[in-house]
C-alpha positions in Angstrom: 234.5 245.0 45.9 231.4 243.4 45.1 230.5 246.0 42.6 233.9 245.4 40.8 233.7 241.9 40.8 230.5 242.2 38.9 231.5 245.0 36.7 234.7 242.6 35.6 232.2 239.8 34.8 230.2 241.9 32.9 233.2 242.7 30.9 234.2 239.6 30.3 230.5 238.5 29.0 230.6 240.8 26.8 233.6 240.2 25.1 232.6 236.0 25.4 229.1 237.4 23.4 231.1 239.2 20.9 233.4 236.2 20.4 230.8 233.6 20.3 228.7 236.0 18.0 232.0 236.1 15.5 232.0 232.6 15.3 228.2 232.6 14.4 228.5 235.4 11.4 231.3 233.5 9.7 229.2 230.5 10.2 226.4 232.6 8.6 229.0 234.1 5.6 229.9 230.9 4.8 226.6 229.7 3.6 225.5 228.4 6.9 226.9 225.1 6.1 225.2 222.8 9.0 227.7 221.6 12.0 231.2 221.6 10.8 234.2 219.7 12.4 237.2 222.1 12.4 235.0 225.2 11.6 238.0 227.6 12.2 241.8 227.2 13.2 242.6 228.7 16.7 245.9 229.4 18.4 246.0 230.4 21.7 248.3 230.6 24.8 247.1 226.8 25.6 247.6 225.4 22.6 246.3 225.2 18.9 243.7 223.2 17.1 240.3 223.8 15.3 236.8 224.9 16.9 233.9 222.9 15.1 230.6 224.6 15.5 227.0 222.5 15.9 224.4 222.1 13.2 223.2 226.6 14.2 226.4 227.1 13.4 227.3 228.1 17.2 230.7 226.8 19.0 230.9 223.5 19.9 234.2 222.2 20.8 237.8 221.4 19.6 238.1 217.6 20.2 236.5 214.8 18.7 233.9 214.5 16.5 230.5 214.9 17.6 230.5 218.8 16.7 228.1 219.3 20.1 228.5 220.8 23.4 228.4 218.0 25.9 230.8 218.0 28.1 233.0 220.4 30.7 236.0 219.9 28.3 234.2 221.7 25.3 233.2 224.2 27.8 237.0 225.2 28.3 237.4 224.5 24.6 234.6 227.3 23.5 235.9 229.8 26.1 239.5 229.3 25.1 238.2 229.5 21.3 236.6 232.6 21.7 239.5 234.4 23.9 242.5 233.0 22.5 244.3 235.1 25.4 242.2 236.6 28.2 240.7 234.9 31.7 242.0 231.5 32.6 239.5 228.8 32.7 239.6 225.4 33.9 237.0 222.3 33.9 237.6 221.7 37.6 238.0 224.3 40.7 241.4 225.4 40.9 243.4 228.6 41.0 241.6 229.5 37.2 239.9 232.9 37.0 236.5 231.0 35.7 235.4 227.6 36.4 233.4 225.8 32.7 230.6 223.8 34.1 228.2 221.7 31.9 225.0 221.7 32.6 223.8 218.7 30.6 221.3 220.8 28.2 224.2 221.6 25.5 224.9 224.7 27.3 228.1 226.0 29.9 228.3 228.0 32.8 231.2 230.0 33.8 231.6 230.2 37.5 233.9 233.5 38.5 235.7 231.9 41.2 236.1 234.5 43.3 232.6 234.8 43.7 230.8 232.0 42.6 227.5 233.7 42.7 228.4 235.5 39.7 228.5 233.5 36.3 228.7 233.5 32.7 226.0 231.1 30.8 226.3 230.0 27.1 223.1 227.9 25.3 225.1 226.7 22.4 221.7 225.7 21.0 220.9 229.4 20.4 223.9 231.2 21.1 222.3 233.2 24.2 224.9 234.4 26.5 223.5 235.7 30.1 225.4 236.8 32.6 224.5 236.7 36.3 224.3 240.3 38.3 
């Protein structure tokens, strides 16, 4: 079962990377305009809003005006914005597939709830996505 879980998390991590890069490429195509509030409209199964990007053009949040990723809620926003429909996420341990945890360094850890040793990490300063194995 662990191998199947690893494969599933790796697949989700690859899809997350693609989504994050899509947002960044769209920002680049817009002329790299710095931090942008409400940069991209988002409609997902959990609601709608607009994704803001930080000064480096990476996903930041869907609430507030900070245009920086700085809370568990922002981590949820990025996940929901990138996937639109996909594995469930929550900012607390729950029945969701992943728990979003802000790591204090403008980054998120998405812990797979069936095996919390498996996770996906996102650095909103560099855009780097790391998948644990």
